[in-house]
PDB file with one MODEL, atoms N, CA, C and O in Angstrom:
MODEL        1
ATOM      1  N   MET A   1    -146.201   3.912  52.444  1.00  0.00           N
ATOM      2  CA  MET A   1    -147.051   3.608  51.327  1.00  0.00           C
ATOM      3  C   MET A   1    -146.216   3.622  50.057  1.00  0.00           C
ATOM      4  O   MET A   1    -145.436   4.549  49.840  1.00  0.00           O
ATOM      5  N   SER A   2    -146.369   2.618  49.226  1.00  0.00           N
ATOM      6  CA  SER A   2    -145.521   2.504  48.046  1.00  0.00           C
ATOM      7  C   SER A   2    -145.987   3.352  46.882  1.00  0.00           C
ATOM      8  O   SER A   2    -145.163   3.732  46.051  1.00  0.00           O
ATOM      9  N   GLY A   3    -147.254   3.663  46.782  1.00  0.00           N
ATOM     10  CA  GLY A   3    -147.720   4.477  45.671  1.00  0.00           C
ATOM     11  C   GLY A   3    -149.217   4.686  45.712  1.00  0.00           C
ATOM     12  O   GLY A   3    -149.967   3.891  46.280  1.00  0.00           O
ATOM     13  N   VAL A   4    -149.634   5.789  45.088  1.00  0.00           N
ATOM     14  CA  VAL A   4    -151.047   6.132  45.031  1.00  0.00           C
ATOM     15  C   VAL A   4    -151.431   6.304  43.571  1.00  0.00           C
ATOM     16  O   VAL A   4    -150.772   7.035  42.832  1.00  0.00           O
ATOM     17  N   LEU A   5    -152.492   5.634  43.157  1.00  0.00           N
ATOM     18  CA  LEU A   5    -153.033   5.768  41.809  1.00  0.00           C
ATOM     19  C   LEU A   5    -154.343   6.530  41.910  1.00  0.00           C
ATOM     20  O   LEU A   5    -155.260   6.110  42.615  1.00  0.00           O
ATOM     21  N   VAL A   6    -154.431   7.651  41.204  1.00  0.00           N
ATOM     22  CA  VAL A   6    -155.660   8.440  41.172  1.00  0.00           C
ATOM     23  C   VAL A   6    -156.279   8.276  39.794  1.00  0.00           C
ATOM     24  O   VAL A   6    -155.655   8.597  38.782  1.00  0.00           O
ATOM     25  N   LEU A   7    -157.507   7.777  39.758  1.00  0.00           N
ATOM     26  CA  LEU A   7    -158.236   7.594  38.510  1.00  0.00           C
ATOM     27  C   LEU A   7    -159.212   8.749  38.347  1.00  0.00           C
ATOM     28  O   LEU A   7    -159.966   9.064  39.268  1.00  0.00           O
ATOM     29  N   THR A   8    -159.199   9.376  37.185  1.00  0.00           N
ATOM     30  CA  THR A   8    -160.136  10.458  36.897  1.00  0.00           C
ATOM     31  C   THR A   8    -160.995  10.061  35.708  1.00  0.00           C
ATOM     32  O   THR A   8    -160.644   9.162  34.944  1.00  0.00           O
ATOM     33  N   GLY A   9    -162.118  10.736  35.564  1.00  0.00           N
ATOM     34  CA  GLY A   9    -162.996  10.446  34.442  1.00  0.00           C
ATOM     35  C   GLY A   9    -162.573  11.156  33.174  1.00  0.00           C
ATOM     36  O   GLY A   9    -162.709  10.606  32.081  1.00  0.00           O
ATOM     37  N   LEU A  10    -162.070  12.353  33.300  1.00  0.00           N
ATOM     38  CA  LEU A  10    -161.759  13.182  32.142  1.00  0.00           C
ATOM     39  C   LEU A  10    -160.271  13.491  32.063  1.00  0.00           C
ATOM     40  O   LEU A  10    -159.594  13.618  33.083  1.00  0.00           O
ATOM     41  N   ALA A  11    -159.773  13.610  30.839  1.00  0.00           N
ATOM     42  CA  ALA A  11    -158.373  13.973  30.633  1.00  0.00           C
ATOM     43  C   ALA A  11    -158.075  15.338  31.252  1.00  0.00           C
ATOM     44  O   ALA A  11    -156.986  15.557  31.783  1.00  0.00           O
ATOM     45  N   LEU A  12    -159.039  16.251  31.184  1.00  0.00           N
ATOM     46  CA  LEU A  12    -158.876  17.580  31.771  1.00  0.00           C
ATOM     47  C   LEU A  12    -158.622  17.493  33.272  1.00  0.00           C
ATOM     48  O   LEU A  12    -157.779  18.217  33.801  1.00  0.00           O
ATOM     49  N   GLU A  13    -159.343  16.616  33.956  1.00  0.00           N
ATOM     50  CA  GLU A  13    -159.144  16.419  35.397  1.00  0.00           C
ATOM     51  C   GLU A  13    -157.763  15.840  35.674  1.00  0.00           C
ATOM     52  O   GLU A  13    -157.070  16.286  36.588  1.00  0.00           O
ATOM     53  N   ALA A  14    -157.367  14.856  34.893  1.00  0.00           N
ATOM     54  CA  ALA A  14    -156.052  14.231  35.075  1.00  0.00           C
ATOM     55  C   ALA A  14    -154.937  15.238  34.863  1.00  0.00           C
ATOM     56  O   ALA A  14    -153.980  15.290  35.635  1.00  0.00           O
ATOM     57  N   ARG A  15    -155.064  16.038  33.815  1.00  0.00           N
ATOM     58  CA  ARG A  15    -154.040  17.033  33.501  1.00  0.00           C
ATOM     59  C   ARG A  15    -153.916  18.068  34.620  1.00  0.00           C
ATOM     60  O   ARG A  15    -152.805  18.422  35.016  1.00  0.00           O
ATOM     61  N   ALA A  16    -155.048  18.554  35.131  1.00  0.00           N
ATOM     62  CA  ALA A  16    -155.022  19.556  36.205  1.00  0.00           C
ATOM     63  C   ALA A  16    -154.424  18.984  37.488  1.00  0.00           C
ATOM     64  O   ALA A  16    -153.623  19.646  38.149  1.00  0.00           O
ATOM     65  N   LEU A  17    -154.806  17.770  37.839  1.00  0.00           N
ATOM     66  CA  LEU A  17    -154.270  17.141  39.047  1.00  0.00           C
ATOM     67  C   LEU A  17    -152.774  16.872  38.902  1.00  0.00           C
ATOM     68  O   LEU A  17    -152.003  17.102  39.834  1.00  0.00           O
ATOM     69  N   ALA A  18    -152.370  16.386  37.736  1.00  0.00           N
ATOM     70  CA  ALA A  18    -150.949  16.122  37.496  1.00  0.00           C
ATOM     71  C   ALA A  18    -150.131  17.407  37.584  1.00  0.00           C
ATOM     72  O   ALA A  18    -149.026  17.409  38.128  1.00  0.00           O
ATOM     73  N   ALA A  19    -150.669  18.488  37.055  1.00  0.00           N
ATOM     74  CA  ALA A  19    -149.962  19.774  37.130  1.00  0.00           C
ATOM     75  C   ALA A  19    -149.818  20.223  38.580  1.00  0.00           C
ATOM     76  O   ALA A  19    -148.762  20.716  38.976  1.00  0.00           O
ATOM     77  N   ALA A  20    -150.870  20.054  39.368  1.00  0.00           N
ATOM     78  CA  ALA A  20    -150.823  20.443  40.781  1.00  0.00           C
ATOM     79  C   ALA A  20    -149.821  19.607  41.566  1.00  0.00           C
ATOM     80  O   ALA A  20    -149.203  20.098  42.511  1.00  0.00           O
ATOM     81  N   LEU A  21    -149.658  18.346  41.177  1.00  0.00           N
ATOM     82  CA  LEU A  21    -148.722  17.446  41.859  1.00  0.00           C
ATOM     83  C   LEU A  21    -147.324  17.473  41.242  1.00  0.00           C
ATOM     84  O   LEU A  21    -146.403  16.846  41.764  1.00  0.00           O
ATOM     85  N   GLY A  22    -147.162  18.195  40.135  1.00  0.00           N
ATOM     86  CA  GLY A  22    -145.866  18.269  39.466  1.00  0.00           C
ATOM     87  C   GLY A  22    -145.470  16.982  38.769  1.00  0.00           C
ATOM     88  O   GLY A  22    -144.286  16.649  38.707  1.00  0.00           O
ATOM     89  N   LEU A  23    -146.449  16.254  38.240  1.00  0.00           N
ATOM     90  CA  LEU A  23    -146.173  14.966  37.602  1.00  0.00           C
ATOM     91  C   LEU A  23    -145.984  15.114  36.101  1.00  0.00           C
ATOM     92  O   LEU A  23    -146.770  15.803  35.449  1.00  0.00           O
ATOM     93  N   PRO A  24    -144.963  14.486  35.541  1.00  0.00           N
ATOM     94  CA  PRO A  24    -144.789  14.503  34.090  1.00  0.00           C
ATOM     95  C   PRO A  24    -145.670  13.441  33.422  1.00  0.00           C
ATOM     96  O   PRO A  24    -146.064  12.456  34.047  1.00  0.00           O
ATOM     97  N   ARG A  25    -145.965  13.664  32.148  1.00  0.00           N
ATOM     98  CA  ARG A  25    -146.720  12.696  31.361  1.00  0.00           C
ATOM     99  C   ARG A  25    -145.855  11.456  31.147  1.00  0.00           C
ATOM    100  O   ARG A  25    -144.639  11.564  30.983  1.00  0.00           O
ATOM    101  N   VAL A  26    -146.479  10.285  31.149  1.00  0.00           N
ATOM    102  CA  VAL A  26    -145.755   9.039  30.893  1.00  0.00           C
ATOM    103  C   VAL A  26    -145.405   9.015  29.406  1.00  0.00           C
ATOM    104  O   VAL A  26    -146.307   9.019  28.569  1.00  0.00           O
ATOM    105  N   PRO A  27    -144.109   8.989  29.055  1.00  0.00           N
ATOM    106  CA  PRO A  27    -143.721   9.025  27.648  1.00  0.00           C
ATOM    107  C   PRO A  27    -144.169   7.769  26.902  1.00  0.00           C
ATOM    108  O   PRO A  27    -144.045   6.650  27.398  1.00  0.00           O
ATOM    109  N   GLY A  28    -144.687   7.987  25.708  1.00  0.00           N
ATOM    110  CA  GLY A  28    -145.100   6.865  24.870  1.00  0.00           C
ATOM    111  C   GLY A  28    -146.336   6.152  25.368  1.00  0.00           C
ATOM    112  O   GLY A  28    -146.731   5.127  24.814  1.00  0.00           O
ATOM    113  N   GLY A  29    -146.947   6.683  26.404  1.00  0.00           N
ATOM    114  CA  GLY A  29    -148.113   6.025  26.981  1.00  0.00           C
ATOM    115  C   GLY A  29    -149.408   6.669  26.543  1.00  0.00           C
ATOM    116  O   GLY A  29    -149.472   7.355  25.523  1.00  0.00           O
ATOM    117  N   LEU A  30    -150.422   6.437  27.322  1.00  0.00           N
ATOM    118  CA  LEU A  30    -151.729   7.016  27.069  1.00  0.00           C
ATOM    119  C   LEU A  30    -151.666   8.527  27.213  1.00  0.00           C
ATOM    120  O   LEU A  30    -150.834   9.052  27.953  1.00  0.00           O
ATOM    121  N   ARG A  31    -152.528   9.211  26.519  1.00  0.00           N
ATOM    122  CA  ARG A  31    -152.508  10.674  26.504  1.00  0.00           C
ATOM    123  C   ARG A  31    -152.692  11.277  27.892  1.00  0.00           C
ATOM    124  O   ARG A  31    -152.007  12.242  28.233  1.00  0.00           O
ATOM    125  N   ALA A  32    -153.574  10.748  28.679  1.00  0.00           N
ATOM    126  CA  ALA A  32    -153.853  11.306  30.006  1.00  0.00           C
ATOM    127  C   ALA A  32    -153.332  10.379  31.098  1.00  0.00           C
ATOM    128  O   ALA A  32    -154.098   9.880  31.922  1.00  0.00           O
ATOM    129  N   HIS A  33    -152.019  10.155  31.094  1.00  0.00           N
ATOM    130  CA  HIS A  33    -151.366   9.281  32.071  1.00  0.00           C
ATOM    131  C   HIS A  33    -150.112  10.001  32.558  1.00  0.00           C
ATOM    132  O   HIS A  33    -149.228  10.339  31.770  1.00  0.00           O
ATOM    133  N   TYR A  34    -150.049  10.230  33.866  1.00  0.00           N
ATOM    134  CA  TYR A  34    -148.951  10.978  34.476  1.00  0.00           C
ATOM    135  C   TYR A  34    -148.397  10.179  35.645  1.00  0.00           C
ATOM    136  O   TYR A  34    -149.138   9.468  36.324  1.00  0.00           O
ATOM    137  N   ARG A  35    -147.082  10.298  35.883  1.00  0.00           N
ATOM    138  CA  ARG A  35    -146.471   9.486  36.939  1.00  0.00           C
ATOM    139  C   ARG A  35    -145.282  10.201  37.554  1.00  0.00           C
ATOM    140  O   ARG A  35    -144.488  10.847  36.869  1.00  0.00           O
ATOM    141  N   GLY A  36    -145.187  10.062  38.873  1.00  0.00           N
ATOM    142  CA  GLY A  36    -144.041  10.529  39.633  1.00  0.00           C
ATOM    143  C   GLY A  36    -143.583   9.389  40.524  1.00  0.00           C
ATOM    144  O   GLY A  36    -144.062   8.266  40.372  1.00  0.00           O
ATOM    145  N   PRO A  37    -142.669   9.647  41.450  1.00  0.00           N
ATOM    146  CA  PRO A  37    -142.166   8.573  42.310  1.00  0.00           C
ATOM    147  C   PRO A  37    -143.246   7.920  43.181  1.00  0.00           C
ATOM    148  O   PRO A  37    -143.202   6.711  43.411  1.00  0.00           O
ATOM    149  N   ARG A  38    -144.207   8.702  43.664  1.00  0.00           N
ATOM    150  CA  ARG A  38    -145.229   8.154  44.576  1.00  0.00           C
ATOM    151  C   ARG A  38    -146.644   8.255  44.039  1.00  0.00           C
ATOM    152  O   ARG A  38    -147.521   7.506  44.468  1.00  0.00           O
ATOM    153  N   TRP A  39    -146.882   9.169  43.106  1.00  0.00           N
ATOM    154  CA  TRP A  39    -148.226   9.418  42.592  1.00  0.00           C
ATOM    155  C   TRP A  39    -148.319   9.027  41.126  1.00  0.00           C
ATOM    156  O   TRP A  39    -147.364   9.178  40.363  1.00  0.00           O
ATOM    157  N   GLU A  40    -149.482   8.524  40.749  1.00  0.00           N
ATOM    158  CA  GLU A  40    -149.782   8.218  39.351  1.00  0.00           C
ATOM    159  C   GLU A  40    -151.220   8.660  39.101  1.00  0.00           C
ATOM    160  O   GLU A  40    -152.105   8.397  39.915  1.00  0.00           O
ATOM    161  N   VAL A  41    -151.451   9.327  37.983  1.00  0.00           N
ATOM    162  CA  VAL A  41    -152.779   9.831  37.635  1.00  0.00           C
ATOM    163  C   VAL A  41    -153.130   9.312  36.249  1.00  0.00           C
ATOM    164  O   VAL A  41    -152.324   9.391  35.322  1.00  0.00           O
ATOM    165  N   LEU A  42    -154.344   8.779  36.116  1.00  0.00           N
ATOM    166  CA  LEU A  42    -154.779   8.188  34.851  1.00  0.00           C
ATOM    167  C   LEU A  42    -156.248   8.491  34.620  1.00  0.00           C
ATOM    168  O   LEU A  42    -157.072   8.275  35.508  1.00  0.00           O
ATOM    169  N   ALA A  43    -156.588   8.993  33.427  1.00  0.00           N
ATOM    170  CA  ALA A  43    -157.991   9.204  33.059  1.00  0.00           C
ATOM    171  C   ALA A  43    -158.541   7.894  32.501  1.00  0.00           C
ATOM    172  O   ALA A  43    -157.962   7.296  31.594  1.00  0.00           O
ATOM    173  N   VAL A  44    -159.670   7.461  33.061  1.00  0.00           N
ATOM    174  CA  VAL A  44    -160.269   6.181  32.639  1.00  0.00           C
ATOM    175  C   VAL A  44    -161.706   6.341  32.153  1.00  0.00           C
ATOM    176  O   VAL A  44    -162.402   5.346  31.950  1.00  0.00           O
ATOM    177  N   GLY A  45    -162.150   7.561  31.965  1.00  0.00           N
ATOM    178  CA  GLY A  45    -163.490   7.804  31.444  1.00  0.00           C
ATOM    179  C   GLY A  45    -164.530   7.929  32.542  1.00  0.00           C
ATOM    180  O   GLY A  45    -164.321   7.460  33.661  1.00  0.00           O
ATOM    181  N   PRO A  46    -165.664   8.570  32.218  1.00  0.00           N
ATOM    182  CA  PRO A  46    -166.754   8.698  33.192  1.00  0.00           C
ATOM    183  C   PRO A  46    -167.210   7.332  33.693  1.00  0.00           C
ATOM    184  O   PRO A  46    -167.413   6.404  32.910  1.00  0.00           O
ATOM    185  N   GLY A  47    -167.366   7.224  34.990  1.00  0.00           N
ATOM    186  CA  GLY A  47    -167.774   5.946  35.577  1.00  0.00           C
ATOM    187  C   GLY A  47    -166.729   4.858  35.410  1.00  0.00           C
ATOM    188  O   GLY A  47    -167.044   3.673  35.523  1.00  0.00           O
ATOM    189  N   ALA A  48    -165.494   5.244  35.144  1.00  0.00           N
ATOM    190  CA  ALA A  48    -164.378   4.300  34.930  1.00  0.00           C
ATOM    191  C   ALA A  48    -164.658   3.349  33.775  1.00  0.00           C
ATOM    192  O   ALA A  48    -164.284   2.177  33.832  1.00  0.00           O
ATOM    193  N   ALA A  49    -165.309   3.841  32.732  1.00  0.00           N
ATOM    194  CA  ALA A  49    -165.705   3.014  31.592  1.00  0.00           C
ATOM    195  C   ALA A  49    -164.525   2.340  30.890  1.00  0.00           C
ATOM    196  O   ALA A  49    -164.674   1.232  30.374  1.00  0.00           O
ATOM    197  N   ALA A  50    -163.365   2.982  30.860  1.00  0.00           N
ATOM    198  CA  ALA A  50    -162.206   2.424  30.164  1.00  0.00           C
ATOM    199  C   ALA A  50    -161.175   1.837  31.126  1.00  0.00           C
ATOM    200  O   ALA A  50    -160.018   1.652  30.749  1.00  0.00           O
ATOM    201  N   LEU A  51    -161.573   1.547  32.343  1.00  0.00           N
ATOM    202  CA  LEU A  51    -160.632   1.069  33.359  1.00  0.00           C
ATOM    203  C   LEU A  51    -159.917  -0.203  32.933  1.00  0.00           C
ATOM    204  O   LEU A  51    -158.691  -0.273  33.020  1.00  0.00           O
ATOM    205  N   ALA A  52    -160.640  -1.196  32.482  1.00  0.00           N
ATOM    206  CA  ALA A  52    -160.033  -2.488  32.130  1.00  0.00           C
ATOM    207  C   ALA A  52    -158.970  -2.340  31.051  1.00  0.00           C
ATOM    208  O   ALA A  52    -157.934  -3.003  31.106  1.00  0.00           O
ATOM    209  N   ALA A  53    -159.212  -1.487  30.082  1.00  0.00           N
ATOM    210  CA  ALA A  53    -158.271  -1.312  28.981  1.00  0.00           C
ATOM    211  C   ALA A  53    -157.042  -0.509  29.385  1.00  0.00           C
ATOM    212  O   ALA A  53    -155.964  -0.720  28.831  1.00  0.00           O
ATOM    213  N   ARG A  54    -157.180   0.404  30.335  1.00  0.00           N
ATOM    214  CA  ARG A  54    -156.079   1.319  30.672  1.00  0.00           C
ATOM    215  C   ARG A  54    -155.288   0.949  31.919  1.00  0.00           C
ATOM    216  O   ARG A  54    -154.160   1.415  32.081  1.00  0.00           O
ATOM    217  N   ILE A  55    -155.830   0.146  32.782  1.00  0.00           N
ATOM    218  CA  ILE A  55    -155.173  -0.141  34.061  1.00  0.00           C
ATOM    219  C   ILE A  55    -153.865  -0.912  33.880  1.00  0.00           C
ATOM    220  O   ILE A  55    -152.982  -0.833  34.734  1.00  0.00           O
ATOM    221  N   ARG A  56    -153.732  -1.641  32.802  1.00  0.00           N
ATOM    222  CA  ARG A  56    -152.504  -2.427  32.559  1.00  0.00           C
ATOM    223  C   ARG A  56    -151.257  -1.555  32.433  1.00  0.00           C
ATOM    224  O   ARG A  56    -150.143  -2.036  32.635  1.00  0.00           O
ATOM    225  N   ALA A  57    -151.436  -0.286  32.102  1.00  0.00           N
ATOM    226  CA  ALA A  57    -150.299   0.623  31.930  1.00  0.00           C
ATOM    227  C   ALA A  57    -149.787   1.176  33.262  1.00  0.00           C
ATOM    228  O   ALA A  57    -148.797   1.908  33.282  1.00  0.00           O
ATOM    229  N   CYS A  58    -150.440   0.840  34.364  1.00  0.00           N
ATOM    230  CA  CYS A  58    -150.097   1.407  35.673  1.00  0.00           C
ATOM    231  C   CYS A  58    -149.253   0.456  36.510  1.00  0.00           C
ATOM    232  O   CYS A  58    -149.271  -0.761  36.332  1.00  0.00           O
ATOM    233  N   ARG A  59    -148.510   1.067  37.433  1.00  0.00           N
ATOM    234  CA  ARG A  59    -147.801   0.281  38.434  1.00  0.00           C
ATOM    235  C   ARG A  59    -148.814  -0.250  39.437  1.00  0.00           C
ATOM    236  O   ARG A  59    -149.956   0.208  39.466  1.00  0.00           O
ATOM    237  N   SER A  60    -148.414  -1.192  40.245  1.00  0.00           N
ATOM    238  CA  SER A  60    -149.292  -1.743  41.275  1.00  0.00           C
ATOM    239  C   SER A  60    -149.273  -0.807  42.484  1.00  0.00           C
ATOM    240  O   SER A  60    -148.254  -0.724  43.170  1.00  0.00           O
ATOM    241  N   PRO A  61    -150.377  -0.099  42.764  1.00  0.00           N
ATOM    242  CA  PRO A  61    -150.380   0.885  43.849  1.00  0.00           C
ATOM    243  C   PRO A  61    -150.771   0.291  45.194  1.00  0.00           C
ATOM    244  O   PRO A  61    -151.356  -0.790  45.266  1.00  0.00           O
ATOM    245  N   ALA A  62    -150.441   1.008  46.245  1.00  0.00           N
ATOM    246  CA  ALA A  62    -150.887   0.635  47.586  1.00  0.00           C
ATOM    247  C   ALA A  62    -152.283   1.185  47.858  1.00  0.00           C
ATOM    248  O   ALA A  62    -153.011   0.660  48.700  1.00  0.00           O
ATOM    249  N   LEU A  63    -152.654   2.253  47.135  1.00  0.00           N
ATOM    250  CA  LEU A  63    -153.942   2.907  47.337  1.00  0.00           C
ATOM    251  C   LEU A  63    -154.461   3.399  45.997  1.00  0.00           C
ATOM    252  O   LEU A  63    -153.701   3.948  45.199  1.00  0.00           O
ATOM    253  N   VAL A  64    -155.761   3.205  45.739  1.00  0.00           N
ATOM    254  CA  VAL A  64    -156.409   3.703  44.521  1.00  0.00           C
ATOM    255  C   VAL A  64    -157.505   4.677  44.934  1.00  0.00           C
ATOM    256  O   VAL A  64    -158.308   4.388  45.821  1.00  0.00           O
ATOM    257  N   ILE A  65    -157.526   5.838  44.277  1.00  0.00           N
ATOM    258  CA  ILE A  65    -158.537   6.860  44.545  1.00  0.00           C
ATOM    259  C   ILE A  65    -159.295   7.134  43.254  1.00  0.00           C
ATOM    260  O   ILE A  65    -158.683   7.429  42.228  1.00  0.00           O
ATOM    261  N   SER A  66    -160.616   7.041  43.293  1.00  0.00           N
ATOM    262  CA  SER A  66    -161.463   7.438  42.166  1.00  0.00           C
ATOM    263  C   SER A  66    -161.871   8.882  42.408  1.00  0.00           C
ATOM    264  O   SER A  66    -162.513   9.191  43.412  1.00  0.00           O
ATOM    265  N   ALA A  67    -161.501   9.763  41.494  1.00  0.00           N
ATOM    266  CA  ALA A  67    -161.732  11.190  41.692  1.00  0.00           C
ATOM    267  C   ALA A  67    -162.502  11.791  40.524  1.00  0.00           C
ATOM    268  O   ALA A  67    -162.559  11.217  39.436  1.00  0.00           O
ATOM    269  N   GLY A  68    -163.088  12.946  40.766  1.00  0.00           N
ATOM    270  CA  GLY A  68    -163.774  13.672  39.704  1.00  0.00           C
ATOM    271  C   GLY A  68    -164.946  12.898  39.144  1.00  0.00           C
ATOM    272  O   GLY A  68    -165.674  12.237  39.884  1.00  0.00           O
ATOM    273  N   VAL A  69    -165.129  12.979  37.838  1.00  0.00           N
ATOM    274  CA  VAL A  69    -166.247  12.319  37.164  1.00  0.00           C
ATOM    275  C   VAL A  69    -166.146  10.801  37.281  1.00  0.00           C
ATOM    276  O   VAL A  69    -167.166  10.112  37.251  1.00  0.00           O
ATOM    277  N   CYS A  70    -164.952  10.279  37.411  1.00  0.00           N
ATOM    278  CA  CYS A  70    -164.773   8.825  37.576  1.00  0.00           C
ATOM    279  C   CYS A  70    -165.407   8.349  38.870  1.00  0.00           C
ATOM    280  O   CYS A  70    -166.101   7.332  38.889  1.00  0.00           O
ATOM    281  N   GLY A  71    -165.176   9.069  39.938  1.00  0.00           N
ATOM    282  CA  GLY A  71    -165.700   8.661  41.237  1.00  0.00           C
ATOM    283  C   GLY A  71    -167.128   9.100  41.485  1.00  0.00           C
ATOM    284  O   GLY A  71    -167.815   8.548  42.345  1.00  0.00           O
ATOM    285  N   GLY A  72    -167.578  10.099  40.729  1.00  0.00           N
ATOM    286  CA  GLY A  72    -168.903  10.652  40.969  1.00  0.00           C
ATOM    287  C   GLY A  72    -170.038   9.955  40.252  1.00  0.00           C
ATOM    288  O   GLY A  72    -171.197  10.116  40.635  1.00  0.00           O
ATOM    289  N   LEU A  73    -169.737   9.195  39.234  1.00  0.00           N
ATOM    290  CA  LEU A  73    -170.806   8.540  38.461  1.00  0.00           C
ATOM    291  C   LEU A  73    -170.782   7.048  38.637  1.00  0.00           C
ATOM    292  O   LEU A  73    -171.610   6.344  38.059  1.00  0.00           O
TER     293      LEU A  73
ENDMDL
END
């Protein structure tokens, strides 16, 4: 698998998940955007409300996971 993108609803969720995965924040990017060699975490708002505006900053993943408030609403 080339990469996994995890979308969260809240910056708090993204930050906690990134910390658990050991991912650094993407420099110069969005506030709640973290990336490592295989994992990428991005907060896109509840119900993925800001997905269209924020997805352009991501690499092309092999798998996308909607987690937390993003996936629940």
